Structures are given as structure tokens and as C-alpha cells.
MARSEKE-941498 format. One record per residue (C-alpha): x, y, z; residue in one letter; residue number from 1. Coordinates in nm, 2 decimals, padded with zeros to 4 digits. Each point is the difference from the previous one (the first is absolute). Layout:
BEGIN
     c1     c2     c3 r   k
      X      Y      Z a NUM
...
//
This chain:
BEGIN
     c1     c2     c3 r   k
  01.74 -02.66  05.71 m   1
  00.29 -00.23 -00.05 t   2
 -00.11 -00.28 -00.23 t   3
 -00.30  00.12 -00.20 v   4
  00.01  00.22 -00.31 d   5
 -00.14  00.34  00.07 s   6
 -00.26 -00.01 -00.28 h   7
 -00.12 -00.35  00.10 t   8
 -00.02  00.07  00.37 e   9
 -00.22  00.31 -00.06 r  10
 -00.25 -00.20 -00.22 r  11
 -00.05 -00.27  00.25 d  12
 -00.26  00.09  00.26 p  13
  00.12 -00.28  00.23 d  14
  00.37  00.12 -00.01 v  15
  00.08 -00.12  00.35 m  16
 -00.02 -00.36 -00.12 q  17
  00.28  00.07 -00.26 r  18
  00.26  00.14  00.24 l  19
  00.32 -00.16  00.10 s  20
  00.03 -00.14  00.35 m  21
  00.20  00.31  00.11 l  22
 -00.28  00.23 -00.11 d  23
 -00.30 -00.21  00.11 r  24
  00.13 -00.05  00.35 y  25
  00.15  00.34  00.04 l  26
 -00.19  00.08  00.33 p  27
  00.14 -00.32  00.15 i  28
  00.36  00.09 -00.11 w  29
 -00.05  00.35  00.14 i  30
 -00.11 -00.15  00.34 g  31
  00.31 -00.23 -00.01 v  32
  00.22  00.30 -00.08 a  33
 -00.15  00.20  00.30 m  34
  00.06 -00.29  00.24 f  35
  00.35 -00.05 -00.14 t  36
  00.09  00.36  00.06 g  37
 -00.13  00.00  00.35 i  38
  00.19 -00.33  00.07 l  39
  00.32  00.13 -00.14 l  40
 -00.03  00.32  00.21 g  41
 -00.05 -00.21  00.31 r  42
  00.27 -00.26 -00.07 l  43
  00.27  00.24 -00.10 i  44
 -00.01  00.30  00.24 p  45
  00.26  00.20 -00.19 d  46
 -00.17 -00.04 -00.34 l  47
 -00.22  00.30  00.06 n  48
  00.30  00.23  00.07 d  49
  00.19 -00.14 -00.30 w  50
 -00.29  00.05 -00.24 l  51
 -00.07  00.35  00.13 d  52
  00.37  00.11 -00.05 k  53
  00.02 -00.10 -00.36 v  54
 -00.19  00.28 -00.16 k  55
 -00.06  00.22 -00.31 i  56
 -00.06  00.33  00.17 g  57
 -00.25 -00.09  00.27 t  58
 -00.14 -00.31 -00.17 v  59
  00.14 -00.35  00.07 s  60
  00.21 -00.13 -00.29 l  61
 -00.16 -00.35  00.02 p  62
 -00.34  00.16 -00.03 i  63
  00.13  00.21 -00.29 a  64
  00.13 -00.31 -00.18 v  65
 -00.34 -00.18  00.05 g  66
 -00.20  00.30 -00.13 l  67
  00.22  00.03 -00.31 l  68
 -00.03 -00.37 -00.07 a  69
 -00.37  00.03  00.04 m  70
 -00.05  00.29 -00.23 m  71
  00.24 -00.08 -00.29 y  72
 -00.19 -00.30 -00.15 p  73
 -00.33  00.19  00.01 v  74
  00.15  00.31 -00.16 l  75
  00.16 -00.22 -00.27 a  76
 -00.35 -00.12 -00.09 k  77
 -00.13  00.35 -00.07 v  78
 -00.06  00.07 -00.37 r  79
  00.15  00.34  00.00 y  80
 -00.12  00.08 -00.35 a  81
 -00.36  00.01  00.15 r  82
  00.09  00.23  00.28 v  83
 -00.08  00.31 -00.20 g  84
 -00.35 -00.12 -00.08 t  85
 -00.07 -00.08  00.37 v  86
  00.12  00.35  00.10 a  87
 -00.27  00.16 -00.21 t  88
 -00.28 -00.17  00.19 d  89
 -00.12  00.31  00.19 r  90
 -00.26 -00.20  00.21 r  91
  00.28 -00.22  00.14 l  92
  00.25  00.27  00.05 m  93
 -00.24  00.24  00.18 a  94
 -00.15 -00.27  00.21 s  95
  00.34 -00.13  00.11 s  96
  00.13  00.35  00.10 l  97
 -00.32  00.08  00.20 a  98
  00.01 -00.34  00.18 l  99
  00.37  00.01  00.07 n 100
  00.06  00.36  00.10 w 101
 -00.33  00.12  00.13 i 102
 -00.22 -00.29  00.12 i 103
  00.27 -00.24  00.12 g 104
  00.19  00.23  00.24 p 105
 -00.32  00.15  00.13 a 106
 -00.14 -00.34  00.07 l 107
  00.31 -00.12  00.18 m 108
  00.01  00.33  00.21 f 109
 -00.36 -00.06  00.10 a 110
  00.05 -00.37  00.09 l 111
  00.32  00.08  00.19 a 112
 -00.18  00.25  00.23 w 113
 -00.31 -00.22  00.03 i 114
  00.19 -00.32  00.10 f 115
  00.32  00.14  00.16 l 116
 -00.10  00.33  00.16 s 117
  00.16 -00.11  00.33 d 118
  00.33 -00.13 -00.16 l 119
  00.16  00.30 -00.17 p 120
  00.32 -00.18 -00.12 e 121
 -00.19 -00.27 -00.18 y 122
 -00.25  00.25 -00.13 r 123
  00.28  00.21 -00.15 t 124
  00.16 -00.31 -00.15 g 125
 -00.33 -00.11 -00.16 l 126
 -00.05  00.35 -00.16 i 127
  00.36 -00.03 -00.14 i 128
 -00.09 -00.33 -00.15 v 129
 -00.32  00.15 -00.16 g 130
  00.20  00.28 -00.16 l 131
  00.24 -00.24 -00.17 a 132
 -00.17 -00.12 -00.32 r 133
  00.10 -00.34 -00.13 c 134
  00.27 -00.04 -00.27 i 135
  00.13 -00.35  00.06 a 136
 -00.21 -00.30  00.13 m 137
 -00.31  00.13 -00.19 v 138
  00.16 -00.13 -00.32 l 139
 -00.01 -00.35  00.15 i 140
 -00.36  00.01  00.11 w 141
 -00.11  00.15 -00.32 n 142
  00.17 -00.26 -00.20 d 143
 -00.14 -00.29  00.21 l 144
 -00.35  00.14 -00.05 a 145
  00.05  00.03 -00.38 c 146
 -00.01  00.38  00.01 g 147
  00.13  00.22 -00.28 d 148
  00.38  00.00  00.03 r 149
  00.05  00.31 -00.22 e 150
 -00.26  00.20  00.20 a 151
  00.17 -00.11  00.32 a 152
  00.34  00.12 -00.13 a 153
 -00.15  00.34 -00.10 v 154
 -00.18  00.04  00.33 l 155
  00.31 -00.10  00.21 v 156
  00.21  00.25 -00.19 a 157
 -00.26  00.27  00.05 l 158
 -00.02 -00.08  00.37 n 159
  00.38  00.02  00.02 s 160
  00.01  00.35 -00.15 v 161
 -00.28  00.12  00.24 f 162
  00.17 -00.17  00.29 q 163
  00.32  00.20 -00.05 i 164
 -00.19  00.32 -00.04 l 165
 -00.28 -00.04  00.25 a 166
  00.11 -00.23  00.29 y 167
  00.16  00.26  00.22 a 168
 -00.28  00.25 -00.07 v 169
 -00.27 -00.25  00.09 l 170
  00.20 -00.11  00.31 g 171
 -00.01  00.36  00.12 y 172
 -00.37  00.03 -00.08 f 173
 -00.12 -00.32  00.17 y 174
  00.24  00.00  00.29 l 175
  00.03  00.37  00.09 e 176
 -00.25  00.22 -00.18 l 177
 -00.32 -00.20  00.00 l 178
  00.03 -00.13  00.36 p 179
  00.05  00.36  00.11 g 180
 -00.31  00.12 -00.18 w 181
 -00.20 -00.28  00.16 l 182
  00.14  00.06  00.35 g 183
  00.20 -00.33  00.00 f 184
  00.36 -00.06  00.09 e 185
  00.24  00.07 -00.28 s 186
  00.33 -00.15 -00.10 t 187
  00.29  00.13 -00.20 a 188
  00.13 -00.21 -00.30 l 189
  00.35  00.10 -00.11 g 190
  00.07 -00.18 -00.33 v 191
  00.16  00.15 -00.31 s 192
 -00.11 -00.04 -00.36 m 193
  00.34 -00.15 -00.08 w 194
 -00.05 -00.27  00.26 d 195
 -00.32 -00.10 -00.17 i 196
  00.14  00.02 -00.35 a 197
  00.29 -00.22  00.09 r 198
 -00.22 -00.28  00.13 i 199
 -00.23  00.03 -00.31 v 200
  00.31 -00.01 -00.24 l 201
  00.14 -00.31  00.17 v 202
 -00.32 -00.20  00.03 f 203
 -00.17  00.10 -00.32 l 204
  00.27  00.15 -00.23 g 205
  00.23 -00.30  00.01 i 206
 -00.25 -00.28 -00.07 p 207
 -00.19  00.22 -00.25 l 208
  00.32  00.07 -00.20 l 209
  00.10 -00.37  00.02 a 210
 -00.35 -00.12 -00.11 g 211
 -00.01  00.24 -00.29 y 212
  00.35 -00.08 -00.12 l 213
 -00.07 -00.38  00.03 t 214
 -00.31  00.03 -00.22 r 215
  00.19  00.20 -00.26 q 216
  00.28 -00.25 -00.01 w 217
 -00.22 -00.30  00.00 g 218
 -00.24  00.12 -00.28 e 219
  00.28  00.13 -00.22 r 220
  00.24 -00.30  00.04 s 221
 -00.25 -00.29  00.01 r 222
 -00.34  00.13 -00.09 g 223
 -00.32  00.08  00.18 v 224
 -00.13 -00.36  00.00 e 225
  00.31 -00.14  00.16 w 226
  00.01  00.28  00.26 y 227
 -00.37 -00.05  00.10 e 228
 -00.02 -00.38 -00.02 s 229
  00.36 -00.11  00.10 e 230
  00.18  00.27  00.20 f 231
 -00.27  00.15  00.21 l 232
 -00.12 -00.33  00.15 p 233
  00.36 -00.07  00.10 r 234
  00.04  00.32  00.20 i 235
 -00.36  00.02  00.13 g 236
  00.05 -00.21  00.31 p 237
  00.28  00.24  00.12 v 238
 -00.26  00.26  00.09 a 239
 -00.18 -00.23  00.24 l 240
  00.33 -00.13  00.14 y 241
  00.10  00.36  00.06 g 242
 -00.33  00.06  00.17 l 243
  00.04 -00.29  00.24 l 244
  00.36  00.09  00.07 f 245
 -00.10  00.36  00.09 t 246
 -00.27 -00.14  00.24 i 247
  00.25 -00.22  00.17 v 248
  00.24  00.29  00.05 v 249
 -00.28  00.24  00.13 l 250
 -00.12 -00.25  00.25 f 251
  00.36 -00.08  00.11 a 252
  00.06  00.37  00.05 l 253
 -00.32  00.07  00.20 q 254
 -00.13 -00.34  00.10 g 255
  00.10  00.05  00.37 d 256
 -00.20  00.32  00.02 k 257
 -00.29 -00.17 -00.16 i 258
  00.00 -00.29  00.24 t 259
  00.08  00.21  00.30 n 260
 -00.26  00.27 -00.07 q 261
 -00.29 -00.19 -00.15 p 262
 -00.27  00.23  00.13 l 263
  00.17  00.30 -00.15 d 264
  00.04 -00.17 -00.33 v 265
 -00.37 -00.09  00.01 a 266
 -00.09  00.37  00.07 r 267
  00.21  00.11 -00.30 i 268
 -00.13 -00.28 -00.22 a 269
 -00.37  00.08  00.04 l 270
  00.00  00.34 -00.17 p 271
  00.24 -00.13 -00.26 l 272
 -00.24 -00.29 -00.09 l 273
 -00.29  00.25 -00.01 t 274
  00.21  00.22 -00.23 y 275
  00.09 -00.27 -00.25 f 276
 -00.36 -00.13 -00.02 a 277
 -00.15  00.35 -00.05 i 278
  00.26  00.12 -00.25 m 279
  00.01 -00.31 -00.21 w 280
 -00.37 -00.07 -00.02 m 281
 -00.09  00.37 -00.05 g 282
  00.26  00.04 -00.28 s 283
 -00.10 -00.32 -00.17 f 284
 -00.36  00.09 -00.01 f 285
  00.08  00.36 -00.11 l 286
  00.18 -00.15 -00.30 g 287
 -00.30 -00.23 -00.06 y 288
 -00.24  00.29  00.00 r 289
  00.22  00.20 -00.22 l 290
 -00.01 -00.28 -00.26 g 291
  00.36 -00.10  00.02 l 292
  00.08 -00.36 -00.10 p 293
  00.09 -00.25  00.27 y 294
  00.38  00.04 -00.04 e 295
 -00.01  00.37  00.05 k 296
 -00.25 -00.01  00.29 s 297
  00.23 -00.25  00.17 t 298
  00.31  00.21 -00.06 t 299
 -00.18  00.31  00.13 l 300
 -00.10 -00.19  00.32 a 301
  00.34 -00.14  00.08 f 302
  00.19  00.32 -00.07 t 303
 -00.24  00.18  00.22 a 304
  00.00 -00.25  00.29 a 305
  00.37 -00.08  00.02 g 306
  00.26  00.21  00.19 n 307
  00.37  00.07 -00.05 n 308
  00.12 -00.16  00.32 f 309
  00.37  00.05 -00.09 e 310
 -00.05  00.37  00.01 l 311
 -00.23  00.00  00.31 a 312
  00.25 -00.21  00.20 i 313
  00.29  00.21 -00.11 a 314
 -00.17  00.32  00.09 v 315
 -00.12 -00.14  00.34 a 316
  00.35 -00.12  00.09 i 317
  00.18  00.30 -00.13 g 318
 -00.22  00.25  00.18 v 319
 -00.11 -00.18  00.32 f 320
  00.27 -00.28  00.04 g 321
  00.01 -00.38 -00.06 v 322
 -00.16 -00.09  00.34 s 323
 -00.28  00.26 -00.02 s 324
 -00.37 -00.08 -00.01 g 325
 -00.02  00.17 -00.34 q 326
  00.26 -00.25 -00.13 a 327
 -00.20 -00.29  00.13 l 328
 -00.32  00.13 -00.16 a 329
  00.20  00.03 -00.33 g 330
  00.12 -00.36  00.03 v 331
 -00.34 -00.13  00.09 v 332
 -00.13  00.16 -00.32 g 333
  00.14 -00.25 -00.25 p 334
 -00.04 -00.29  00.24 l 335
 -00.38  00.07 -00.02 i 336
  00.00  00.11 -00.36 e 337
  00.16 -00.31 -00.14 v 338
 -00.27 -00.26  00.12 p 339
 -00.28  00.26 -00.05 a 340
  00.09  00.07 -00.36 l 341
  00.06 -00.36 -00.08 v 342
 -00.35 -00.06  00.12 g 343
 -00.12  00.28 -00.22 l 344
  00.16 -00.17 -00.30 v 345
 -00.25 -00.28  00.05 y 346
 -00.28  00.26  00.05 v 347
  00.10  00.16 -00.33 a 348
 -00.02 -00.33 -00.19 l 349
 -00.34 -00.07  00.15 a 350
 -00.12  00.35 -00.08 a 351
  00.11 -00.06 -00.36 r 352
 -00.23 -00.29 -00.04 r 353
 -00.29  00.19  00.16 r 354
  00.03  00.34 -00.15 f 355
  00.19 -00.06 -00.33 y 356
 -00.16 -00.32 -00.14 p 357
  00.10  00.10 -00.36 d 358
  00.36  00.06  00.10 d 359
  00.11 -00.36 -00.08 a 360
 -00.09  00.02 -00.36 s 361
  00.14  00.34 -00.07 n 362
  00.23  00.12  00.28 p 363
  00.14  00.30 -00.18 d 364
 -00.33  00.18 -00.08 t 365
 -00.26 -00.15  00.24 a 366
 -00.21  00.25  00.18 e 367
 -00.18 -00.07  00.33 p 368
 -00.33 -00.17 -00.01 s 369
 -00.25  00.19  00.21 r 370
 -00.29 -00.25 -00.04 a 371
//
């Protein structure tokens, strides 16, 4: 949120009415950003080539700038003194690990073969997306839905460690080993642990360090009250501006493929939408049944449903090439994820009123009502 104090916004069951214009009409701004990106790609033919050449490794530099701008304000809001307490919540940690590293990849593998069995390049690209667990945009969605920022920071850090250690292994399992066992076509995925670690360090390490140092400086130099009530509202809008800028760049880079191959995009979009719906709703209600408060159930849902498209696109381009079907599937991933998870922000706030009626009066300790 950009203009509402975090404690106030979580006590107000009708929080959407208290948002700034930027927050309240975010889906409209995202639509405008998508259209602007496509228009720029059409009007400036060389823009695609220029944006694609300016890179950090295999990731476009403008996209990197947008992502860093997106993540820094959210990570500056995290109360790092509470992180240790969140990390001891075994229900949350165990559920997140199971959802992200067992259920999520398996579900995407199944959906890819169900919906794209006749399109091997797109199918492989979709599986690559499913293996990349979210470490960036999830912080935005979680914050908009009034999730637990400290829990999100912990789960994102946990996913980052597992991503470095497990991504290549899971890629081998889901693209070569398991298809062979099932009698399906297999695909090799040549990606090193260092390639994954580099992307994680850039897109999580830099904004995480900046956010932590900012909070330490602000609280020590001006006090907690000034930091929470004066400084954070000033930098808050930067996160959404970064999100909109990233969307414009993504659509400028790939808008021509999207407009020229609409049926292919639709084929890729269908399993993605199914995936986001199943993962988010299943994770949210798992948290609800475990007795987690709304904030943690929401954080669990968004960290399980989102994907690390920076990593997925980088792997797809690095292994299969920028013009490959795998790369197109990787690019379509965030283009579908952004509007889908924005919609799920509204679903989360509606579910809060329905399943957590006591949350408004005591947001830090409220348990689900099962009446």
C-alpha cells in the first residue's frame, strides 16, 4: 500500500476504499501499461532489438531496473526484527516448502502435458516456468493483499536457497527422467547452479540488502515512528511504478509475438490460468484449515502461486535461444501472471471478509472462524 498506515489498513475490513488512486485502479493501469508496451513495440521497430541487447547476463537491463525498483520499497517495509519469530512457525515453513517444491512443479508438469502435449517447445517452456519459484513480484501482490511482510521475506529467502540448490535437479527430473519413465518425449536442460545463483543474487540480494540497510538507517537516525509514518509512504509508490515500467518493457519486447501468434498465446495461457487458480486457492485454504491468521494464509498463497519469470526466461533463452517456443512460453508466463494475481489480490480481500471476520479487530492474532 502506498498511502495507508500498515496497522490501520489491516484493521479496516473495507481496505479497498482507503487506497490511493494508484492502488485502487491498479488493474486499469496494468492494462494501460500492456497496451503502451505493445504500441511502443509496433511504432519503434528497433526498440525490441535495443532492449534485448542491454542485459545483465541474459536478462534485459530495463527489466532488471524495473524489478529492483519494484522490490526495494516492499523490502524496506519489512520489520526485520520479527523475521526470526516468523521463521519458527513450522506450519508455515513446512507448508510453503511442500507447495513450492513438490506440489507446484508437479502440477505444472501435469498441466503442461494435458494442455500442450502436441506442442513440445511450449510444453517445455511451461515446465521451466513451473520450476522457478517466485522471489520478486510476489512481494507486491502480498503487500497489496495485506499479507504478512515478514513472512513473505522469510519464504522468499527460503525459496531462493532452494532455487539455487534444486532448480537444475528438478529440471533434470521433470524434463528428462520422469517423461522417460512415463514413455513421453524427454528434453535436456543444461543450466548451472551458478547461473541460477547469479540471478537470485541480483534480483533478491540487491533489494534485500538495500531494504535492510534503509530500515536500519531510518530507525536509528530518525526513529521508528518517522520511518513508518513519513518515510515509507514516500517510497511506497515506487514499487508500483516499477511494476508498471516492467510490464511496459515486457510487452515492448514480446508484444509482436503476442499479437502475431494469439492462438499460441491462448494455448499457453490456459494451463497457466488453471495453475494460478489451483495453487492460490489450494494454498490459501490450506493455511485456513491449519489455523493460520489471514496475513500468513495470504502470504502462503501468493508465494506458492507466483513464479520467478526472470529465471524462467533467462533459462529458456540461454538453453533454447531467444526466438524459441520455450522462450515465448517463458515470456507469456508473467504476462498472464500479472493480471491473474492482481485479480487474486481482490479475491484475497474478499476471502478475508468471509473467512476471517474477526481479523479487523485483532489482525495479529485472529484465528479463522469456522462457523
